[in-house]
C-alpha positions, 0 to 999 in steps of 0.5 A, spaced: 491 519 664 500 519 666 500 520 659 497 526 657 500 528 663 507 528 659 505 531 654 503 537 657 507 544 656 506 546 663 511 540 665 515 542 671 519 536 674 521 537 682 525 532 687 523 533 694 526 529 699 525 527 707 517 527 706 513 521 707 509 517 701 503 519 704 504 527 702 502 525 696 496 527 697 498 534 700 501 536 694 495 534 690 491 538 694 496 544 693 497 543 686 489 544 685 489 550 689 495 553 685 494 552 678 490 554 674 489 549 668 487 543 672 494 541 675 497 534 676 502 530 681 505 523 679 509 519 684 515 515 680 517 509 681 523 506 683 527 505 678 524 511 674 526 515 680 534 511 681 535 513 673 533 520 673 537 521 680 543 518 676 542 523 669 541 528 676 548 527 679 552 526 673 550 532 671 551 537 677 558 534 679 562 539 677 569 539 673 574 538 679 570 533 682 571 528 674 576 525 671 576 522 664 576 515 666 571 517 672 566 521 668 566 516 662 564 510 668 558 515 671 556 514 663 556 507 663 553 507 669 548 512 668 546 509 661 546 501 664 540 504 669 536 507 662 538 500 660 535 497 666 529 500 667 528 499 659 529 492 662 525 491 667 521 485 669 526 481 663 531 475 664 537 481 662 536 485 668 539 480 673 546 481 668 545 489 667 544 490 674 551 486 676 554 490 671 552 496 672 555 495 681 561 492 677 562 499 674 559 504 680 564 500 684 570 502 678 567 509 679 568 509 686 576 507 685 577 512 681 573 518 682 575 524 686 569 525 690 572 518 692 579 519 693 579 517 700 577 510 699 582 504 701 583 500 695 586 493 697 588 487 692 582 484 693 577 490 691 574 496 694 573 495 701 
């Protein structure tokens, strides 16, 4: 069912926060009632959700919240998130996760969004 759903021309993606996972049943009823061609609902797994949110966050930041360095690090973080998703359940995933965490710390050090963070000789705290 998931593959066919993703190939539809009328596909829309919404991000909903603050509802329990059991909300899917209520949402499915609502979609069934509103759709003309048999609507479907899919709850994404944690890794895919993380990857999508990384992409959305990267696109929604205003230009004054970016520097060339922080933008490059954010792109690296997003790329590593995608790699982690595609290589999950493989031995290299642990190493990718570690590198991604290091990149995230570097991004926080350089991002104007986190300019008030205290920097120390041993790293960010």
